[in-house]
C-alpha positions in Angstrom: -35.4 5.0 5.7 -32.7 4.1 8.2 -29.4 5.2 6.7 -25.8 5.0 7.8 -23.2 7.4 6.3 -19.7 6.0 6.6 -17.3 8.9 6.5 -20.2 11.2 7.5 -17.8 13.8 9.1 -16.1 14.4 5.8 -17.2 17.1 3.3 -19.2 14.9 1.0 -20.5 12.5 3.7 -21.7 15.4 5.9 -23.4 17.1 2.9 -25.2 13.9 1.9 -26.2 13.1 5.5 -27.5 16.7 6.0 -29.8 16.5 3.0 -31.1 13.1 3.9 -31.8 14.1 7.5 -33.6 17.2 6.2 -35.8 15.0 4.0 -36.9 13.0 7.1 -34.7 10.0 7.0 -33.1 8.6 10.1 -29.4 9.1 9.5 -26.5 7.8 11.6 -23.1 9.4 11.1 -20.2 6.8 11.0 -16.7 7.9 11.9 -13.5 6.4 13.3 -14.1 8.9 16.2 -17.4 8.5 17.9 -17.1 11.9 19.5 -16.6 13.6 16.2 -19.5 11.6 14.7 -21.8 12.7 17.5 -20.8 16.3 17.2 -21.6 16.3 13.4 -24.8 14.5 14.0 -25.9 17.2 16.5 -24.9 19.9 14.0 -27.0 18.6 11.1 -29.9 17.1 13.1 -29.0 13.5 12.3 -30.1 10.6 14.5 -26.7 10.1 16.1 -23.0 9.2 15.7 -21.3 5.8 15.9 -18.3 3.8 14.7 -18.2 2.6 11.1 -19.4 -0.9 12.0 -22.3 0.3 14.2 -23.4 2.9 11.7 -23.6 0.2 9.0 -25.5 -2.3 11.2 -29.3 -2.9 10.6 -29.6 -0.1 8.0 -31.7 0.0 4.9 -28.9 1.9 3.1 -25.2 2.4 4.0 -23.5 5.3 2.1 -19.7 5.1 2.0 -18.1 8.5 1.5 -14.4 8.2 2.2 -11.3 9.0 0.1 -10.0 6.3 -2.3 -7.0 5.7 0.0 -9.4 4.8 2.8 -11.9 2.7 0.8 -10.5 -0.7 1.4 -10.3 -0.2 5.2 -13.8 1.2 5.4 -15.4 -1.5 3.4 -13.6 -4.2 5.3 -14.9 -2.7 8.5 -18.6 -2.8 7.4 -18.6 -5.9 5.2 -19.9 -8.2 7.9 -22.5 -5.8 9.3 -24.4 -4.5 6.3 -26.6 -7.6 5.9 -29.3 -7.0 3.4 -28.8 -3.2 3.3 -27.8 -1.5 0.1 -24.3 -0.2 0.1 -23.8 3.0 -1.9 -20.1 3.6 -2.7 -19.3 7.2 -3.6 -15.5 6.7 -4.0 -13.7 8.4 -6.8 -10.1 7.1 -7.5 -8.3 10.5 -7.2 -4.6 10.1 -6.8 -2.9 13.3 -5.5 -1.3 15.4 -6.6 -2.5 14.8 -10.2 -6.3 14.9 -9.4 -7.1 16.5 -12.8 -5.8 13.4 -14.6 -8.0 10.3 -14.9 -6.3 7.4 -13.0 -8.7 4.5 -12.8 -7.6 1.5 -10.6 -6.6 -1.9 -11.9 -10.2 -3.3 -11.3 -11.5 -0.7 -13.8 -13.2 1.6 -11.3 -13.5 2.2 -7.6 -17.0 0.6 -7.8 -15.5 -2.6 -9.2 -12.8 -2.5 -6.5 -15.6 -2.3 -3.9 -17.4 -5.2 -5.5 -14.2 -7.4 -5.1 -13.8 -6.2 -1.5 -17.4 -6.8 -0.5 -18.2 -9.9 -2.4 -21.1 -10.8 -4.7 -23.7 -11.1 -1.9 -23.7 -7.4 -0.9 -26.2 -5.2 -2.6 -23.8 -2.6 -4.1 -24.6 0.6 -5.9 -22.4 3.6 -6.8 -23.4 7.2 -7.0 -22.6 10.9 -6.1 -19.3 11.0 -8.0 -19.9 14.4 -9.8 -21.6 16.5 -7.1 -19.6 19.3 -5.4 -19.8 18.8 -1.7 -19.7 22.6 -0.9 -22.8 23.1 -3.0 -24.6 20.0 -1.6 -24.1 21.1 2.0 -26.2 24.3 1.3 -30.0 24.6 1.0 -29.7 25.9 -2.5 -30.6 23.9 -5.6 -27.7 21.9 -7.1 -27.6 22.2 -10.8 -26.5 18.8 -11.8 -27.7 15.2 -12.3 -26.6 12.3 -10.1 -25.8 9.1 -12.0 -26.6 5.9 -10.1 -25.0 2.6 -11.1 -25.7 -1.0 -10.0 -26.4 -4.5 -11.3 -29.6 -4.8 -9.2 -32.4 -2.6 -10.6 -34.4 -2.4 -7.3 -31.4 -1.3 -5.4 -30.5 1.3 -8.1 -34.0 2.7 -8.0 -34.0 3.0 -4.3 -30.9 5.2 -4.4 -32.4 7.2 -7.2 -35.4 7.9 -4.9 -33.0 9.1 -2.2 -31.3 11.4 -4.7 -34.8 12.9 -5.4 -35.4 13.3 -1.7 -32.3 15.4 -1.6 -33.9 17.7 -4.3 -31.7 16.6 -7.2 -32.4 14.5 -10.3 -31.2 10.9 -10.0 -30.6 9.0 -13.3 -29.9 5.3 -13.9 -26.5 4.9 -15.4 -26.8 1.2 -15.9 -24.5 -1.6 -14.7 -22.0 -1.1 -11.8 -19.2 -1.4 -14.3 -20.4 1.8 -16.0 -19.4 3.7 -12.8 -16.0 4.1 -14.4 -17.4 6.8 -16.7 -18.7 8.9 -13.8 -15.6 8.3 -11.7 -13.4 9.5 -14.6 -15.6 12.6 -15.2 -14.7 13.8 -11.7 -11.1 14.5 -12.7 -12.4 16.2 -15.9 -14.7 18.4 -13.7 -11.9 19.4 -11.4 -9.9 20.4 -14.5 -12.8 22.4 -15.9 -13.3 24.1 -12.5 -9.7 25.3 -12.7 -9.6 26.1 -16.4 -12.9 27.9 -16.7 -13.0 29.4 -13.2 -16.1 27.5 -12.2 -17.2 26.9 -8.6 -18.4 23.3 -8.6 -19.1 22.4 -12.2 -21.6 19.5 -12.7 -23.1 17.5 -15.5 -26.7 17.7 -16.9 -28.3 15.3 -19.4 -30.7 16.7 -21.9 -33.5 15.3 -24.1 -34.4 12.5 -21.6 -37.9 11.2 -21.1 -39.5 11.8 -17.7 -39.2 8.1 -16.9 -36.8 5.4 -18.2 -38.0 3.5 -21.2 -39.1 -0.1 -20.5 
């Protein structure tokens, strides 16, 4: 697939882009600095580097991996260029310095904030909230599930397929509004990392059938 990663020079964006490129997808790194984007693209064998808008143009999937404080700006920049592409928002509403405390935004979640910013016509999915970037950037297995949320089943399933290409298990978490649960869990995981001395705690669901029930 042809994929743009907005914020692809950050820790999570770079890790996602590296795994997708390794799986054979054509990945464009999007950054506010083209030079930085091109350098990261060369480092991880991605297709190239570009501005946010150019990285989002004519893509099958556009993954937004920026901090919550930069979400609105990034989405405004790509809104008119994504077309029919699926936008995957990874944003978690962490509010420093109290990142171990759940602080969901007024809209209910970062995903619903993204929905309001992008409008109803954009194919929006949210995912990758509970994956430690420093583990994802390696070639080692990542011992956690990735919950994927969205109101369009086909778009959700496409992203679950990408997760599996990245050698992880992707699971449907249901409607986009359900993203609030995974976003809130990120603060809980940060707390657990500190409290229990973990190095990138994740979540794993048990007793699930191989395929979703129909």
